[in-house]
C-alpha positions as CSV (number, residue, x, y, z in Angstrom):
1,S,46.5,-31.1,3.5
2,S,50.2,-31.3,3.1
3,V,50.6,-29.0,6.1
4,S,49.4,-30.1,9.5
5,S,48.4,-26.6,10.7
6,L,46.3,-26.1,7.6
7,K,44.6,-29.5,8.0
8,Q,43.7,-28.6,11.5
9,H,42.4,-25.1,10.4
10,V,40.1,-26.7,7.7
11,A,38.7,-29.2,10.3
12,E,38.0,-26.4,12.7
13,E,36.2,-24.4,10.0
14,I,34.1,-27.3,9.0
15,K,33.2,-28.0,12.6
16,Y,32.2,-24.3,13.1
17,I,29.9,-24.4,10.0
18,A,28.4,-27.7,11.1
19,E,27.5,-26.2,14.5
20,L,26.0,-23.2,12.8
21,V,23.5,-25.4,11.0
22,G,22.9,-27.7,13.9
23,A,25.0,-30.6,12.6
24,T,27.9,-32.4,14.1
25,F,31.3,-33.0,12.6
26,E,33.7,-35.8,13.7
27,I,37.0,-36.9,12.3
28,E,37.0,-40.7,12.4
29,S,40.5,-41.3,11.0
30,E,43.5,-39.1,10.1
31,Y,46.6,-39.5,8.1
32,P,49.9,-37.6,8.5
33,E,50.7,-34.7,6.2
34,W,53.2,-35.1,3.4
35,P,54.8,-31.7,2.6
36,Y,56.0,-30.9,-0.9
37,N,59.8,-31.1,-1.2
38,P,61.0,-28.5,-3.8
39,N,64.5,-29.9,-3.7
40,S,63.5,-33.6,-4.3
41,Q,66.4,-35.3,-6.1
42,I,64.3,-38.3,-7.0
43,R,61.7,-36.1,-8.6
44,N,64.4,-34.3,-10.6
45,L,65.7,-37.7,-11.7
46,F,62.2,-38.8,-12.7
47,E,61.7,-35.6,-14.7
48,K,65.0,-36.2,-16.5
49,V,64.3,-39.8,-17.3
50,H,60.8,-39.0,-18.5
51,Q,62.2,-36.3,-20.8
52,E,64.8,-38.6,-22.3
53,K,62.4,-41.5,-22.8
54,Y,59.4,-39.6,-24.2
55,N,61.1,-36.5,-25.5
56,K,58.7,-34.2,-23.7
57,E,58.5,-32.5,-20.3
58,I,56.4,-34.1,-17.7
59,E,53.7,-32.1,-15.9
60,I,54.0,-32.3,-12.2
61,F,51.2,-31.3,-9.8
62,A,49.9,-32.1,-6.4
63,V,46.8,-34.3,-6.0
64,H,44.9,-35.4,-2.9
65,A,46.3,-38.9,-2.8
66,G,49.3,-40.9,-1.6
67,I,48.6,-41.5,2.0
68,E,51.0,-44.4,1.9
69,C,53.8,-42.0,1.2
70,S,52.8,-39.8,4.1
71,A,53.0,-42.8,6.5
72,F,56.5,-43.7,5.2
73,V,57.7,-40.1,5.3
74,Q,56.4,-39.7,8.9
75,K,58.5,-42.7,10.0
76,M,61.5,-41.8,7.8
77,P,61.7,-38.0,7.4
78,E,64.8,-38.3,5.3
79,L,62.9,-40.3,2.7
80,D,62.7,-38.6,-0.7
81,A,59.3,-39.8,-1.9
82,I,57.3,-38.8,-5.0
């Protein structure tokens, strides 16, 4: 999740369901969240350059990936990463 509290909530829900069916649930590793920045200057620049180069708007959407960015953003909160 891009929000820590939601990530914790989902983990608790999965653990609860696992217990209901007699299973166990364990988180072996975890990565920090990387919240969406609606005011990202680098993303705005990327959109502009893409529009100029390809003469069409880019489609931007969130995907479940980019754990490297989350590690960098955790250490450098001011980093504008896309």
